[in-house]
C-alpha positions as CSV (number, residue, x, y, z in Angstrom):
1,X,103.4,68.8,55.2
2,X,100.9,66.1,56.4
3,X,101.7,63.2,58.7
4,X,100.9,60.9,55.7
5,X,103.8,62.4,53.8
6,X,106.3,60.7,56.2
7,X,107.6,57.2,55.5
8,X,107.3,54.5,58.1
9,X,111.0,54.9,59.1
10,X,110.6,58.6,59.4
11,X,107.6,58.2,61.7
12,X,109.5,55.7,63.9
13,X,112.4,58.1,64.1
14,X,110.2,61.1,64.9
15,X,108.4,59.1,67.7
16,X,111.7,58.0,69.1
17,X,113.1,61.5,69.1
18,X,110.1,62.9,70.9
19,X,110.1,60.1,73.5
20,X,113.8,60.6,74.2
21,X,113.4,64.4,74.5
22,X,110.4,64.0,76.9
23,X,112.2,61.5,79.0
24,X,115.0,64.0,79.7
25,X,112.6,66.7,80.9
26,X,109.9,64.7,82.9
27,X,110.0,62.6,86.0
28,X,109.2,58.9,85.8
29,X,105.8,59.5,87.3
30,X,105.0,62.2,84.7
31,X,106.2,59.9,81.9
32,X,103.9,57.2,83.2
33,X,100.9,59.5,83.1
34,X,101.8,60.9,79.7
35,X,102.3,57.3,78.4
36,X,98.8,56.4,79.5
37,X,97.4,59.6,78.0
38,X,99.0,59.0,74.6
39,X,97.8,55.4,74.6
40,X,94.2,56.7,75.3
41,X,94.6,59.2,72.4
42,X,95.8,56.3,70.1
43,X,93.0,54.1,71.1
44,X,90.4,56.8,70.5
45,X,91.9,57.6,67.1
46,X,91.7,53.9,66.1
47,X,88.1,53.8,67.1
48,X,87.3,57.0,65.2
49,X,89.0,55.7,62.1
50,X,87.0,52.5,61.9
């Protein structure tokens, strides 16, 4: 199954589920670093796709 096979609602639900699961396992500091890291990945993917 490809990520493009998911509907918009399913992608939002998946992202929310992952975020909630991570928030239970990591400290606030680790979540902050991971948030920045994922933002950087998203920014790079956007650049590569254009």
